[in-house]
Phi, psi and omega in degrees: 000136181296136180285344179265024184299147181286142179291155177268136178239125182251153179290315180241150175236022179299124184291346183272351177221162180293148180293154182236135177280155173301153183302332183272000180253126178262149177252086186283126172250112189242121174293151181267299187290122180080004179240311176250351181203180175312148177279105183256119179289152180304328184288350179228056186299335181296337179292341181299326182302331183243016180299140177279135176282141179282145181302140176072354180297311181299310182299316182291312181298315181292330175294315178299318178300313182292338177279357176099003178287157179270130181246119175236119175270145174219158186206156173281349178302154183278159180304326180295350178259015182302313188298312182293327179289312181295320177298320178297311180301314181292319180298325179275354173089021178287133172264135183200164180258324185219158178220114185248143180242172175069032173300137178303141180273156170119347178072197182052045183288139174227104186271127176241128187208159175273357178255158177298130180235126175243119182256138177230118178278129178287126182237022173112350179233125177262098184228180170300153178275145175238157180266132175221151175271130180225158175278133178231161174269134178228165176291141177292138176288148178296000000 
């Protein structure tokens, strides 16, 4: 993790509820394998050292970081693979706030949370995000 990381600023610091970011700040959770670089399976963690970075990933992620957004990388890789993963991120110049391991494997993720969650499936291009209307699954009203 970069030692010059930007501090996090929250709208409220009330101890009785979770802190809230300003509306213009996004809390990006970005998968590593197959999203910013080659898809490296957990069974071959040594390959992470030579993984190819995907075009535009570095520029886009660092732009979001510099705009004040929170960048958290996560991976299904195990905690024991932290050093090779962190070294790869740092060597390629990614700025980020957090690095999480042990994401459940298998895909088809369905995130349920009490906070607003916006999911964007990576389809091969790391570009600015645009708004589109899509059909989503929600909890049925009583």
